[in-house]
PAGUNU-905156 format. One record per residue (C-alpha): residue number from 1; residue in three letters; x, y, z. Coordinates in steps of 0.5 Angstrom, whole numbers, m for minus. Layout:
BEGIN
   papa   zapa      c1      c2      c3
    NUM    ALA       X       Y       Z
...
***
This chain:
BEGIN
   papa   zapa      c1      c2      c3
      1    MET    m161     m14     367
      2    LEU    m158     m18     362
      3    VAL    m163     m21     357
      4    SER    m163     m28     355
      5    ASN    m159     m30     349
      6    GLU    m165     m34     346
      7    LEU    m168     m27     345
      8    TYR    m163     m23     341
      9    LYS    m158     m25     336
     10    LYS    m151     m22     335
     11    SER    m148     m20     328
     12    SER    m142     m24     325
     13    LYS    m141     m18     321
     14    THR    m143     m12     325
     15    GLN    m143      m9     332
     16    LYS    m151      m9     332
     17    ILE    m155     m14     335
     18    ARG    m162     m16     333
     19    CYS    m167     m16     339
     20    GLU    m172     m21     338
     21    ILE    m177     m19     344
     22    CYS    m182     m16     339
     23    ALA    m184     m16     332
     24    ASN    m180     m10     331
     25    TYR    m174     m14     331
     26    CYS    m170      m8     332
     27    LYS    m162      m8     330
     28    ILE    m159      m4     335
     29    ALA    m152      m1     335
     30    GLU    m147      m1     340
     31    GLY    m149       4     346
     32    HIS    m156       5     343
     33    VAL    m163       3     344
     34    GLY    m169       0     340
     35    VAL    m176       3     339
     36    CYS    m178       1     346
     37    ARG    m172       5     349
     38    GLN    m172       0     354
     39    HIS    m167      m5     351
     40    LYS    m160      m3     350
     41    ASN    m154      m6     346
     42    VAL    m148      m6     351
     43    ASN    m141      m9     349
     44    GLY    m145     m13     344
     45    GLU    m150     m16     349
     46    LEU    m158     m14     350
     47    PHE    m159     m11     357
     48    ASP    m166      m9     360
     49    GLU    m165      m2     362
     50    SER    m171      m2     366
     51    TYR    m171      m8     370
     52    GLY    m175      m8     376
     53    ILE    m177      m1     375
     54    VAL    m185       1     374
     55    SER    m189       7     373
     56    SER    m195       5     377
     57    LEU    m198      m1     382
     58    SER    m205      m1     383
     59    PRO    m211      m6     385
     60    ASP    m216      m5     380
     61    PRO    m223      m9     379
     62    ILE    m221     m14     374
     63    GLU    m227     m11     369
     64    LYS    m223      m5     368
     65    LYS    m217      m9     364
     66    PRO    m222     m10     361
     67    LEU    m224     m17     362
     68    HIS    m231     m19     364
     69    HIS    m231     m26     363
     70    PHE    m225     m28     367
     71    LEU    m225     m28     375
     72    PRO    m231     m23     375
     73    GLY    m232     m19     381
     74    THR    m225     m20     383
     75    PHE    m219     m15     384
     76    THR    m213     m16     380
     77    TYR    m206     m12     382
     78    SER    m204      m8     376
     79    ILE    m197      m6     374
     80    GLY    m195      m2     369
     81    GLY    m188       0     366
     82    PHE    m185       5     361
     83    GLY    m184       5     353
     84    CYS    m188       1     348
     85    ASN    m186      m3     341
     86    MET    m191       1     337
     87    THR    m192       9     336
     88    CYS    m199      10     336
     89    LEU    m201      17     335
     90    HIS    m207      16     339
     91    CYS    m204      13     345
     92    GLN    m208      14     352
     93    ASN    m202      13     356
     94    TYR    m197      17     352
     95    MET    m194      20     359
     96    ILE    m191      13     361
     97    SER    m190      10     354
     98    HIS    m187      15     350
     99    GLU    m186      22     354
    100    TYR    m184      19     360
    101    ASP    m178      23     361
    102    LYS    m182      29     361
    103    TYR    m188      27     366
    104    SER    m186      20     370
    105    ARG    m182      18     375
    106    GLY    m180      10     376
    107    ILE    m182       6     382
    108    LYS    m176       1     384
    109    ILE    m179      m6     386
    110    THR    m178     m13     387
    111    PRO    m182     m19     384
    112    ASP    m183     m22     391
    113    ALA    m186     m15     393
    114    ILE    m191     m15     387
    115    VAL    m193     m21     389
    116    GLU    m194     m20     397
    117    ASN    m197     m13     395
    118    ALA    m202     m17     391
    119    LEU    m204     m22     396
    120    ARG    m204     m16     401
    121    TYR    m210     m13     397
    122    ASN    m213     m20     397
    123    CYS    m212     m20     389
    124    LYS    m213     m26     385
    125    SER    m209     m24     380
    126    ILE    m203     m20     377
    127    ALA    m204     m16     371
    128    TRP    m199     m13     366
    129    THR    m202      m7     364
    130    TYR    m202       1     362
    131    ASN    m196       0     357
    132    GLU    m194      m6     353
    133    PRO    m192     m11     358
    134    THR    m188     m16     353
    135    ILE    m182     m11     352
    136    HIS    m181     m12     360
    137    LEU    m181     m20     359
    138    PRO    m175     m22     363
    139    PHE    m178     m18     369
    140    ASN    m185     m20     368
    141    MET    m184     m27     367
    142    LYS    m180     m28     373
    143    THR    m185     m24     377
    144    SER    m191     m28     374
    145    LEU    m188     m35     376
    146    LEU    m187     m33     383
    147    ALA    m194     m30     383
    148    LYS    m197     m37     380
    149    GLU    m193     m41     386
    150    LYS    m198     m37     390
    151    ASN    m204     m39     386
    152    LEU    m205     m32     383
    153    LYS    m207     m32     376
    154    VAL    m203     m28     371
    155    ILE    m206     m23     366
    156    TYR    m203     m19     360
    157    VAL    m207     m13     357
    158    SER    m203     m12     351
    159    ASN    m202     m10     343
    160    GLY    m201     m17     341
    161    TYR    m194     m15     337
    162    TYR    m190     m21     340
    163    SER    m184     m24     336
    164    ASP    m185     m32     335
    165    LYS    m180     m33     341
    166    SER    m183     m28     346
    167    LEU    m190     m31     345
    168    GLU    m188     m38     346
    169    GLU    m185     m35     353
    170    VAL    m191     m31     354
    171    LEU    m196     m37     353
    172    THR    m192     m41     359
    173    PHE    m194     m36     364
    174    VAL    m200     m32     362
    175    ASP    m207     m34     364
    176    ALA    m211     m29     360
    177    PHE    m210     m24     355
    178    ASN    m214     m17     353
    179    ILE    m211     m16     346
    180    ASP    m212      m9     343
    181    LEU    m214     m10     336
    182    LYS    m214      m3     333
    183    SER    m216      m4     326
    184    MET    m217      m9     320
    185    SER    m213      m4     316
    186    SER    m206      m5     314
    187    GLU    m205       2     313
    188    PHE    m208       4     319
    189    TYR    m203       0     323
    190    ARG    m197       2     319
    191    LYS    m199      10     319
    192    VAL    m202      11     326
    193    CYS    m198       5     330
    194    GLY    m192       4     326
    195    ALA    m193      m4     326
    196    ASP    m196     m10     322
    197    LEU    m203     m12     322
    198    ASP    m202     m19     320
    199    VAL    m197     m20     326
    200    VAL    m202     m18     331
    201    LEU    m208     m23     327
    202    ASP    m203     m29     327
    203    ASN    m201     m28     334
    204    LEU    m209     m28     336
    205    ILE    m210     m34     333
    206    ARG    m204     m37     336
    207    ILE    m207     m35     343
    208    TYR    m214     m37     342
    209    SER    m211     m44     339
    210    GLU    m207     m45     346
    211    GLY    m213     m45     350
    212    LYS    m212     m38     353
    213    HIS    m217     m34     356
    214    LEU    m218     m28     350
    215    GLU    m222     m22     350
    216    ILE    m221     m17     345
    217    THR    m222      m9     345
    218    ASN    m223      m5     339
    219    LEU    m222       3     340
    220    ILE    m226       6     335
    221    ILE    m224      13     332
    222    ASN    m228      17     328
    223    ASP    m226      17     321
    224    TYR    m220      13     322
    225    ASN    m223       6     323
    226    ASP    m231       7     324
    227    SER    m233       5     318
    228    ILE    m239      m1     318
    229    GLU    m235      m5     313
    230    GLU    m229      m5     317
    231    ILE    m233      m7     324
    232    THR    m236     m12     320
    233    GLU    m229     m15     318
    234    LEU    m227     m15     325
    235    CYS    m233     m19     327
    236    ASP    m232     m24     321
    237    PHE    m225     m25     323
    238    VAL    m227     m26     331
    239    VAL    m232     m31     328
    240    GLY    m228     m34     323
    241    GLU    m221     m35     326
    242    LEU    m222     m35     333
    243    GLY    m229     m36     336
    244    THR    m236     m33     338
    245    ASN    m234     m35     345
    246    VAL    m229     m29     345
    247    PRO    m231     m23     348
    248    LEU    m231     m17     344
    249    HIS    m230     m10     347
    250    PHE    m232      m3     343
    251    SER    m229       3     346
    252    ARG    m230      10     345
    253    ALA    m224      15     343
    254    PHE    m222      22     346
    255    PRO    m217      27     343
    256    HIS    m211      25     346
    257    TYR    m203      25     345
    258    LYS    m202      27     337
    259    MET    m209      26     335
    260    ASN    m212      32     339
    261    ASP    m216      34     332
    262    ILE    m221      28     333
    263    SER    m228      29     336
    264    PRO    m230      24     341
    265    THR    m233      18     338
    266    ASN    m240      18     336
    267    PRO    m244      13     341
    268    GLU    m248      11     336
    269    ILE    m243       8     332
    270    LEU    m241       4     338
    271    PHE    m248       2     339
    272    LYS    m248       0     331
    273    ALA    m242      m4     332
    274    ARG    m245      m8     338
    275    GLN    m251     m10     334
    276    ILE    m247     m12     328
    277    ALA    m242     m17     333
    278    LEU    m249     m20     336
    279    GLU    m252     m21     329
    280    LYS    m245     m24     327
    281    GLY    m246     m29     333
    282    ILE    m241     m26     338
    283    GLU    m244     m28     345
    284    ASN    m241     m23     349
    285    VAL    m240     m16     347
    286    HIS    m239     m10     351
    287    LEU    m238      m2     350
    288    GLY    m233       2     354
    289    ASN    m232       9     355
    290    ILE    m239      11     354
***
């Protein structure tokens, strides 16, 4: 599927094109793909190689996203794709985001079929989840607009690593976000995730300022982002730059993918994180994987 030319730029000097779907701004040579491995330069045009191909489809309780304060008690129709624009060493869904060639098979489906499935299962929303949805922007935008015609809400479970242009598009059709704020350390984002923390923080501020429903998840990893100082800094960011009404989820990490040497997060640090958040005035604090 050819990507809208508003989401990439051609070079006047080389055959490379600059993808502007996410904040990596990949410069892609002819016949090659970007970081996400989903977008390819074909004769100087950007193509979405996995348009209409998903990894998973499932009706889920909305609280599983996790969204605890948006349509609570309802089901959402979850759709996952392939690939990711980050390279997190602790990825919980690495079999579809990084190593799908080894483990996963694609499911071909149309936007209309997704919406029909959601209605059949009496879901009140659809959720783009399991892998980073932004890298499939053309497909999930078309599907989401059809869903909204049927009075379904649209959810993004995301790492928040959008380009300015893609976020502008996403804000036109997404009703609720759960953004994974992985750390308050630029070094963590650079070394563990291959990304830029400041981009995520700026996008969180933009999402909140647009009045979208926003919840934040922080996966706490022993010896990486579990210090009291960093947890306090994260809570201060939520209170100072967003609002005390933004629900915050602290989640427990387990050994996975390229972080098989870590131990499961000590539950006590999650309890402490919750206490810090509540003392800072955050109204709704939840613990996950515990």
